[in-house]
N, C-alpha and C positions, 0 to 999 in steps of 0.2 A: 531442497532449498529452504532454509529456515525463515521464519517471520519474526522480526523484532517487535516487541511490545513497548510502546512509549506511554508513560504514565503522566508526564509533566508537559506543559506547553512547550512547543518548539516552533521555530520559524519555518516559513515556506521554503527558504533557501536550504535549510538543514534537511527538510523532507526531500527536496529535489536531489540533494547529494545522496541520500540514503537509497533512493529508488533509481537514480541514474537518469533523470529526465523530468519533464513536466508531469505534475501529479494528476492522477485520476482518483476520485474518492468513491467508495462504495459503502453505504451504511449497512452494517450487519444486523441480523435479527436481535442480537443481544445488546444493541445500543452502541457498540464500538464501531470505529471507522477503519475500513481497510483502505490503505493508500498504496498506489503502485504507479509505474511509469505508463502514461496513457499511450505511448508509442512503442511499448516493449516488444510487441509482436512484429511491428514493422521494422524494428531495429535488429530482429533476428535473435532476441534473447530467448534463453531456454524457458520452457513452460514451468511455472511454479505450481506444482501439484497441490500443495497445501492451500495456497491462496485461491487457486481455481475451484477447489472443492467448496471453500467458504463462500465464494461469490456465485457459484453455479455457472460460471463461464470461464473460458481460458484466460489466464493471467500470465504474462511473460515477464520474467525478471524479478528482482528483489521487491519485496512488499513489507510494509510495516502496519501494525495495528495501533491506532490511537485510542486510548481510554477516553471516555467522555470529557474528563477535565483537561485533556490535552488537545482538544479540538482547536483549530485556528479560529480566530475571531473574524 
């Protein structure tokens, strides 16, 4: 499962569409933000291996990475 990288500001609603639910945010060591569906596992979504490795914990479903300038206000 791929991870989209977002470089420009986007809306909360757009992020929710991309991940398929309410968002959970995880700050990565490099200063970027990993965003994913907070209920992905409960919804039975497939494990996203790439996102899981980045977060160090199982992440299920689509995920996106926000560059620092794309963070929500």
